[in-house]
C-alpha positions in Angstrom: -12.6 -38.0 54.1 -13.7 -35.6 51.3 -16.1 -36.5 48.5 -13.2 -36.4 46.0 -11.2 -38.8 48.1 -14.1 -41.2 48.2 -14.5 -41.0 44.4 -10.8 -41.7 44.0 -11.0 -44.7 46.3 -13.7 -46.3 44.2 -11.5 -46.1 41.1 -8.3 -47.6 42.7 -9.0 -51.3 41.7 -9.6 -50.4 38.1 -6.5 -48.2 38.0 -4.4 -51.1 39.6 -5.8 -53.6 37.1 -4.9 -51.4 34.1 -1.5 -50.5 35.5 -0.6 -54.2 36.1 -1.6 -55.0 32.6 0.4 -52.2 31.2 3.6 -52.8 33.2 3.3 -56.5 33.8 4.9 -55.9 37.2 3.0 -55.6 40.4 5.5 -53.3 42.1 5.8 -50.9 39.1 2.0 -51.0 38.7 1.5 -50.0 42.3 4.0 -47.2 42.0 2.3 -46.0 38.8 -1.1 -46.0 40.5 0.3 -44.1 43.5 1.9 -41.6 41.2 -1.4 -41.2 39.4 -3.4 -40.7 42.6 -0.8 -38.2 43.9 -1.1 -36.2 40.7 -4.9 -36.4 40.8 -5.0 -35.0 44.3 -2.5 -32.3 43.4 -4.5 -31.4 40.3 -8.0 -31.9 41.9 -8.9 -28.3 41.0 -8.7 -29.2 37.3 -11.3 -31.9 37.5 -14.9 -30.7 36.8 -17.4 -32.3 39.1 -20.0 -34.2 37.1 -17.5 -35.2 34.4 -16.1 -38.7 34.1 -13.6 -39.1 36.9 -12.6 -42.5 35.7 -11.6 -41.2 32.2 -9.7 -38.3 33.8 -7.7 -40.7 36.1 -7.0 -43.1 33.3 -5.6 -40.2 31.3 -3.3 -39.3 34.1 -2.2 -42.9 34.5 -1.6 -43.3 30.8 0.4 -40.1 30.6 2.5 -41.1 33.6 3.2 -44.5 32.1 4.3 -42.9 28.9 6.7 -40.7 30.8 8.0 -43.6 32.8 8.7 -45.6 29.6 10.5 -42.7 28.0 12.5 -42.2 31.2 13.5 -45.9 31.3 14.6 -45.8 27.7 17.0 -43.0 28.4 18.2 -44.5 31.7 18.4 -48.1 30.6 16.5 -51.0 32.3 18.3 -53.3 34.7 16.4 -56.3 36.1 17.9 -58.5 38.8 17.6 -62.3 38.5 16.0 -62.5 41.9 13.2 -60.2 40.7 12.4 -62.5 37.8 12.6 -65.9 39.6 9.0 -65.9 40.7 7.8 -65.1 37.2 9.9 -67.9 35.6 8.4 -70.7 37.7 5.6 -72.8 36.2 2.6 -73.0 38.5 0.8 -76.3 39.3 -2.5 -75.3 37.6 -0.7 -75.6 34.3 -3.3 -75.2 31.7 -4.9 -72.0 32.9 -1.5 -70.5 33.9 0.0 -71.4 30.5 -3.0 -69.8 28.7 -2.7 -66.7 30.7 1.1 -66.7 30.2 0.6 -67.0 26.4 -2.0 -64.2 26.4 0.3 -62.0 28.4 3.2 -62.8 26.1 1.1 -62.1 23.0 -0.1 -58.8 24.5 3.5 -57.9 25.2 4.4 -58.4 21.5 1.7 -56.0 20.4 2.7 -52.4 19.6 2.0 -50.2 22.7 -0.8 -48.3 20.9 -2.7 -51.5 20.2 -2.1 -53.0 23.6 -3.4 -49.9 25.4 -6.6 -49.9 23.3 -7.2 -53.7 23.8 -6.6 -53.4 27.6 -9.0 -50.4 28.0 -11.7 -51.8 25.8 -11.3 -55.5 26.6 -10.1 -55.6 30.2 -11.7 -52.4 31.5 -14.9 -52.5 29.3 -14.6 -48.9 28.4 -16.5 -47.4 25.4 -14.6 -46.3 22.4 -15.3 -42.7 23.1 -13.9 -43.0 26.6 -10.7 -44.6 25.3 -10.4 -41.9 22.6 -10.5 -39.2 25.4 -8.0 -41.1 27.6 -5.5 -41.7 24.8 -6.1 -38.3 23.1 -6.9 -39.9 19.7 -10.0 -40.0 17.4 -12.6 -42.7 17.9 -11.8 -44.1 14.4 -8.2 -44.6 15.4 -9.4 -46.5 18.5 -11.5 -48.8 16.3 -8.6 -49.3 13.9 -6.1 -50.1 16.6 -8.5 -52.4 18.3 -9.2 -54.3 15.1 -5.5 -54.6 14.2 -4.6 -55.6 17.7 -7.3 -58.3 17.9 -6.2 -59.6 14.5 -2.5 -59.7 15.6 -3.5 -61.4 19.0 -5.4 -64.1 17.0 -2.2 -64.8 15.0 0.1 -64.8 18.0 -2.2 -67.1 19.9 -2.6 -69.5 16.9 -6.3 -68.8 16.5 -6.2 -68.3 12.7 -9.8 -69.4 11.8 -10.9 -65.7 11.9 -7.8 -64.2 10.6 -7.9 -62.5 7.2 -6.0 -63.9 4.2 -2.3 -62.9 3.8 -1.8 -59.7 1.8 -0.7 -61.5 -1.3 -4.0 -63.5 -1.3 -6.3 -60.6 -0.7 -9.0 -60.1 -3.3 -8.7 -57.5 -6.0 -11.5 -55.2 -7.1 -13.6 -56.6 -9.9 -15.3 -53.9 -11.9 -16.9 -56.4 -14.3 -18.7 -58.2 -11.5 -22.5 -58.1 -11.7 -22.7 -57.6 -8.0 -20.9 -54.7 -6.5 -19.1 -56.6 -3.7 -16.5 -55.1 -1.5 -13.0 -55.5 -2.8 -12.1 -57.5 0.3 -14.3 -60.4 -0.8 -13.3 -60.8 -4.4 -10.9 -63.4 -5.7 -7.5 -62.3 -7.0 -7.4 -61.7 -10.8 -5.1 -64.7 -11.4 -7.5 -67.2 -9.8 -10.5 -65.7 -11.6 -8.8 -66.4 -15.0 -7.9 -70.0 -14.0 -11.5 -70.7 -13.0 
């Protein structure tokens, strides 16, 4: 077994975990990982030894997933009832299973861009810079998508204590304020007049 093959083998569990979270289907996730590894071996000459193999593999996996999603949109998706039956059954460890199901459903409702960033940062524990390289976006965009995604997850999971105020209740800038506070923390003009 070559050194490259050993390095690939170490990354397989992480690739599978990310692929399963992306596809929400074990079979499709395994196919995605296999496709990623096949491409990585075929393109082995493009990887620079000493660089981050994990980020390179996640980039390949991400691009393959995007291609698969585009292809499925064009072809149409057909799911047999037999394939969905195991997913629709409630397990005996109800509380944990229900919480995970709710989290999975909430993640599925997020836009793809936010879900990818949350999975890479939250599930895989990657740094923002690594995620930016994998997704081909600036670090600031990673932070923005992560923030919006977390906020949306809190709302979807009914965890509103940390959620910001609705847009209509957001605070307006107050130029006359003796303290130069951020506009986010000022009361709306109408409520200041009433006070």
